C-alpha positions, -999 to 999 in steps of 0.1 A, spaced: 1 -4 -1 15 34 -10 23 56 24 8 85 25 14 110 52 -8 115 82 -31 150 83 -43 156 112 -75 175 129 -87 205 114 -70 201 82 -85 169 74 -120 185 79 -107 215 52 -100 184 28 -132 169 32 -153 201 26 -128 213 -2 -133 176 -24 -165 170 -17 -184 200 -18 -176 218 -52 -199 198 -74 -223 218 -97 -256 206 -106 -279 209 -130 -315 192 -135 -342 195 -156 -376 173 -146 -401 174 -171 -440 169 -170 -438 157 -206 -418 152 -234 -419 184 -248 -427 212 -219 -401 215 -191 -424 218 -158 -394 213 -136 -360 233 -144 -334 241 -114 -299 252 -121 -277 254 -96 -255 283 -100 -235 283 -65 -240 324 -68 -262 344 -44 -280 375 -53 -248 400 -37 -225 378 -57 -212 358 -31 -193 327 -41 -207 292 -27 -187 264 -24 -208 251 -56 -189 275 -77 -157 254 -82 -152 220 -98 -148 193 -70 -120 174 -71 -137 143 -70 -144 123 -104 -173 95 -102 -180 76 -130 -210 56 -133 -208 17 -142 -212 8 -176 -214 -24 -173 -234 -50 -159 -211 -69 -133 -227 -109 -122 -198 -110 -96 -180 -140 -107 -159 -121 -137 -129 -94 -129 -143 -60 -145 -129 -26 -147 -134 -7 -113 -148 29 -114 -116 53 -104 -88 24 -111 -62 20 -136 -49 -10 -145 -13 -16 -138 5 -54 -146 21 -62 -107 8 -57 -76 29 -26 -69 9 6 -69 21 34 -97 20 70 -87 -9 85 -94 -30 51 -100 -53 58 -71 -84 79 -63 -80 92 -30 -102 108 -7 -92 121 29 -59 108 18 -70 67 17 -59 46 -13 -90 40 -30 -75 20 -59 -72 -19 -69 -44 -37 -88 -42 -54 -116 -32 -84 -97 -63 -79 -72 -82 -84 -102 -61 -115 -119 -76 -149 -113 -58 -169 -141 -32 -198 -129 -8 -225 -145 -19 -256 -132 14 -270 -144 38 -250 -124 14 -253 -98 19 -272 -62 -11 -295 -62 -24 -303 -27 -52 -328 -23 -74 -332 10 -83 -367 17 -106 -369 48 -80 -370 73 -47 -373 50 -32 -346 24 -10 -357 -2 14 -332 -23 26 -335 -60 66 -340 -67 67 -305 -70 56 -300 -35 85 -275 -27 71 -246 -2 45 -270 12 48 -293 42 22 -315 61 23 -319 98 -9 -346 107 -41 -323 93 -24 -292 87 -6 -281 58 16 -251 59 32 -230 28 64 -214 32 75 -202 3 65 -176 -27 43 -198 -59 11 -208 -65 -9 -235 -46 -38 -255 -57 -61 -276 -34 -88 -300 -38 -107 -319 -19 -119 -320 17 -106 -320 53 -124 -333 79 -105 -312 109 -76 -295 92 -66 -263 86 -41 -243 58 -11 -219 75 6 -197 53 39 -188 71 63 -176 45 88 -147 41 73 -109 46 86 -104 7 66 -133 -8 32 -135 -25 16 -161 -29 -14 -172 -48 -40 -202 -37 -63 -218 -54 -93 -238 -43 -111 -253 -64 -139 -281 -49 -124 -274 -13 -142 -282 21 -123 -276 54 -135 -280 90 -119 -272 120 -125 -278 156 -99 -259 176 -95 -230 153 -92 -212 119 -96 -230 87 -71 -206 71 -46 -188 93 -22 -167 73 7 -158 96 34 -142 78 38 -131 38 36 -99 16 4 -108 3 -22 -136 -2 -41 -140 -34 -70 -162 -27 -86 -173 -60 -120 -196 -61 -117 -218 -93 -139 -220 -124 -171 -234 -114 -157 -243 -79 -176 -247 -46 -156 -239 -15 -171 -245 20 -151 -234 55 -159 -240 89 -144 -236 121 -150 -246 154 -173 -227 184 -143 -229 210 -111 -222 196 -82 -238 218 -54 -231 184 -31 -203 193 -1 -183 177 31 -164 195 20 -131 180 -18 -129 176 -50 -147 185 -68 -158 155 -108 -152 159 -122 -160 124 -125 -188 103 -104 -170 76 -79 -151 97 -50 -135 79 -23 -106 99 -11 -93 62 -28 -84 35 -55 -103 14 -70 -101 -19 -98 -128 -25 -112 -131 -63 -127 -161 -84 -130 -173 -119 -167 -174 -135 -188 -197 -113 -161 -195 -86 -180 -200 -50 -167 -197 -12 -194 -203 18 -181 -198 53 -197 -209 83 -185 -194 115 -193 -210 147 -167 -190 170 -170 -151 162 -159 -135 128 -159 -149 94 -132 -131 72 -104 -111 94 -75 -95 84 -55 -73 103 -40 -55 71 -61 -50 35 -93 -70 30 -98 -68 -9 -124 -87 -27 -126 -82 -63 -152 -112 -76 -167 -141 -67 -201 -154 -52 -195 -156 -12 -216 -161 17 -205 -157 52 -228 -168 80 -211 -156 116 -218 -142 149 -198 -114 149 -182 -99 124 -184 -112 87 -156 -89 69 -130 -72 90 -104 -55 75 -80 -34 101 -68 -11 75 -95 -15 50 -122 -33 32 -122 -29 -5 -150 -46 -24 -145 -42 -64 -170 -68 -76 -183 -102 -67 -216 -115 -53 -216 -108 -9 -243 -127 8 -232 -117 46 -250 -124 77 -235 -115 111 -249 -115 147 -224 -79 153 -213 -59 119 -213 -69 87 -185 -51 74 -163 -29 95 -129 -15 94 -115 -2 127 -78 12 121 -80 48 137 -44 53 142 -36 61 108 -63 90 90 -54 73 53 -70 41 69 -100 23 85 -120 30 59 -141 10 35 -149 14 -3 -173 -6 -22 -170 3 -60 -188 -24 -75 -203 -59 -72 -238 -70 -56 -237 -72 -20 -269 -84 5 -262 -75 44 -282 -85 73 -264 -76 105 -273 -77 141 -256 -43 144 -244 -20 119 -243 -31 81 -210 -13 72 -190 7 99 -155 25 93 -130 43 117 -127 69 91 -143 67 59 -169 51 40 -168 58 -2 -196 39 -25 -189 42 -62 -208 18 -77 -229 -17 -78 -259 -26 -56 -258 -28 -15 -285 -36 3 -287 -38 42 -310 -50 70 -295 -34 106 -311 -44 138 -337 -68 120 -349 -34 99 -371 -4 111 -404 -24 113 -438 -6 110 -434 13 147 -438 50 141 -416 54 175 -380 66 176 -353 41 181 -331 48 217 -318 16 227 -283 13 234 -268 -8 203 -262 7 173 -278 -7 148 -271 16 118 -267 10 81 -237 30 71 -216 43 99 -178 62 95 -163 82 124 -153 106 91 -170 110 57 -198 91 42 -199 96 6 -221 83 -18 -209 89 -51 -230 61 -75 -243 25 -72 -275 16 -58 -277 15 -21 -308 4 -2 -304 7 38 -338 -11 64 -322 -1 99 -338 0 136 -313 28 142 -299 55 117 -296 47 79 -265 67 77 -246 77 102 -211 102 102 -192 117 136 -177 144 103 -195 146 72 -222 130 45 -217 137 7 -240 124 -20 -233 136 -57 -246 105 -78 -261 72 -75 -295 62 -57 -299 60 -21 -332 45 -1 -337 47 36 -361 31 58 -352 40 96 -367 41 132 -343 70 136 -326 96 115 -328 87 75 -294 104 76 -271 122 103 -238 139 102 -223 158 132 -210 188 111 -222 185 72 -244 169 51 -246 178 14 -263 167 -18 -258 180 -51 -268 148 -74 -284 116 -74 -316 102 -62 -323 101 -21 -354 85 -7 -361 83 29 -390 67 30 -393 64 71 -377 79 94 -379 102 125 -357 132 110 -349 128 75 -318 147 71 -299 164 103 -266 180 107 -249 214 117 -248 224 82 -270 211 53 -268 220 16 -291 208 -9 -275 217 -44 -290 191 -65 -303 161 -71 -340 146 -63 -346 141 -25 -379 125 -11 -381 126 30 -408 112 49 -401 119 88 -427 114 118 -402 145 135 -387 167 110 -379 165 75 -348 185 76 -333 196 109 -301 220 109 -289 213 147 -258 212 164 -267 186 191 -238 174 218 -237 141 228 -216 125 260 -211 92 254 -177 72 242 -186 55 210 -186 74 181 -217 50 166 -246 51 188 -257 85 190 -289 104 177 -273 131 171 -298 165 176 -304 177 207 -305 217 198 -320 225 222 -344 259 228 -318 286 221 -313 300 181 -277 288 173 -264 310 142 -236 282 136 -264 256 120 -276 265 84 -297 252 59 -290 259 26 -306 250 -8 -297 259 -38 -310 234 -63 -322 203 -72 -359 188 -65 -366 186 -27 -402 165 -15 -408 167 22 -436 151 43 -432 158 80 -453 154 112 -429 179 126 -411 209 111 -407 202 76 -378 230 69 -359 236 100 -327 250 113 -319 263 147 -298 293 131 -300 302 96 -326 291 67 -317 301 33 -332 295 -2 -315 299 -31 -329 277 -58 -344 244 -65 -380 232 -63 -395 226 -31 -425 212 -20 -434 207 19 -464 187 31 -460 198 66 -473 196 100 -510 188 109 -505 199 148 -498 236 158 -466 229 175 -449 228 144 -443 248 111 -435 238 74 -406 261 81 -387 268 113 -359 287 118 -338 300 147 -322 334 138 -331 342 103 -345 329 71 -336 345 37 -348 335 1 -333 348 -31 -343 321 -58 -363 289 -62 -401 280 -63 -415 262 -30 -449 254 -16 -451 245 23 -484 237 33 -491 232 71 -505 239 102 -511 274 109 -505 280 147 -465 286 142 -466 291 108 -437 313 94 -426 335 66 -391 341 52 -376 374 69 -357 388 38 -355 381 2 -352 392 -34 -382 371 -48 -414 369 -36 -425 349 -7 -461 352 11 -476 335 38 -514 328 38 -533 312 64 -573 300 60 -596 272 72 -584 240 68 -583 218 36 -587 182 29 -561 161 15 -561 149 -21 -572 183 -40 -548 199 -59 -532 233 -45 -522 256 -74 -510 295 -74 -526 308 -104 -516 345 -118 -543 371 -136 -541 356 -169 -551 315 -154 -518 302 -157 -504 277 -129 -474 293 -115 -466 265 -85 -489 240 -78 -488 209 -57 -512 176 -45 -511 179 -8 -513 144 10 -526 154 42 -547 184 56 -533 221 64 -544 255 69 -514 278 61 -492 280 28 -459 295 22 -452 304 -15 -421 315 -28 -419 319 -69 -397 340 -94 -430 349 -112 -443 370 -80 -444 407 -94 -452 433 -64 -486 451 -76 -498 420 -90 -531 395 -79 -529 358 -80 -553 332 -65 -553 298 -48 -575 277 -68 -583 243 -52 -591 209 -66 -580 219 -104 -569 195 -130 -532 207 -140 -514 204 -170 -482 186 -172 -483 181 -136 -455 152 -121 -461 125 -95 -463 150 -66 -485 176 -83 -463 200 -90 -459 221 -123 -449 255 -133 -464 275 -157 -490 249 -172 -529 256 -175 -554 248 -156 -591 234 -159 -619 240 -134 -614 244 -94 -622 263 -68 -609 296 -59 -599 288 -21 -586 330 -18 -571 358 -38 -542 385 -27 -521 409 -43 -484 409 -35 -481 447 -20 -442 436 -11 -418 412 -18 -418 395 14 -457 393 23 -471 379 58 -458 368 88 -422 371 89 -414 356 126 -392 325 133 -404 302 160 -366 299 170 -369 267 187 -349 245 164 -368 216 164 -339 202 187 -340 170 211 -328 159 240 -293 134 237 -287 104 244 -256 83 252 -240 69 223 
């Protein structure tokens, strides 16, 4: 692995912001093939000429996968250049926060020459080695590999193991071709020393490893605790149809105290603790992985080096069922492609109550950065769907979350500039100290706040078990919710858009189905609320309804008698055109409407129950004609900001709990 200088504290934070927040986004959603009805362009600049992070091009380049990968063949991996050896070539890796996000050509290489391999045949309680068996020796039912080379295993071993004890400079390729090994006292494969082991699953081979429920096997320098346990770098790959099934009865499935890399193969792991554990990193470039873990499904835990302790998923199909967290990384989780499905803690269930247990049961959890730049991710979690102690960034791909707590929580910053994000069930949809929506399509359903910008505190000692939140009742100007682009739909029983500090809208299309109770508002903020662009319809209860305080485009707050769900809500100009519309999914008695079409001195009407031309699935359209309907109320814009301008100041905080 390439050595990278450790970068500390504040500088890492700066790198995260500079490399992940500078993405421009342009999205056009059409209501028909010919008539655009949603058009959002993120310019990244406010009306006063201030430059936002989105003015610059990100240092991260993400490519969607161009090919379909079935899991057993080596493929081109996004962000990866090929080389002809296992040595890193300068400039070959894609780095985020200092980590080595690359795969070598050798990681994907699955071919071998059987005529040059040392063939080892397992026969129940005996082992035979081919005449050219230099580098392999047998003691009882333990096969020990001591030299660099290619070793081909076939057959079954009722009670034994393979041990790799080579020089620190040696690279070994170990091929499993229809191998079944059971161990009664320790791991089935123990890598004690080498430079790197390449474990290849032969074509159409079915391989099985199962350990004991109690270990008596010991090693002078380490305590093995997994079916496949390595103190060194290990790569697992496969020829077409190659399979590996691991049954863990003691603790873990596959463990590497260095790097764990998987590039292909159909791999199944079932164990009482962690399924895949790589201390320095876990990198997955392909394959079909089915992981059932009593604890975490995938974990990387090196907290001593900021360039390590990360999980990178570039491709493949992963199905994870975890008693605790689906994917946990001490530093970074980066997903660039493939298909990932996680069920954590048994899933969110149907209860509307917030998860408040002691165990961490999150989908994706990182101490530093969670980054989605591609792929399809589905999370069903008892706890947060995504949780970061620092930042969350999404620039591409698809993320679907069902959670009994937060959909996505980041302690510091949360930014979405592209892709499709759907939080189908949550306590709070998106929560962080600063939240920026700069692009993409976002759909949030929350039993409390849809978006909550708050700076909660926590008092625990485990980075993964927190609620987040807890902003309290005081305004905090360090908190920011900024919407500058994209398409945002929020269905919240609490506040729709909530910031303990600043709420700012500069662009995008925003539809909010807010609370039906008067203790919350469709919009809520602690210190200020400004609008300089975009189109917004926020419907909710009228008890503490709030408008923006200042802006350069028109914004109006209206209150009226309670209206029922399921009838279109349209803002119509004097010529009968719908300048904005929405199909409310629940009752409401107030509306905040923002439109660049509002002109001071002009009159407008709210029409209920009309048929809207070219409306999308949420009933939204700009500039379309309407048919029928009933006028609920009419108004004349006497100023750009018209109606109540007060913020509630509570910021939607909630008490904290131990992590």
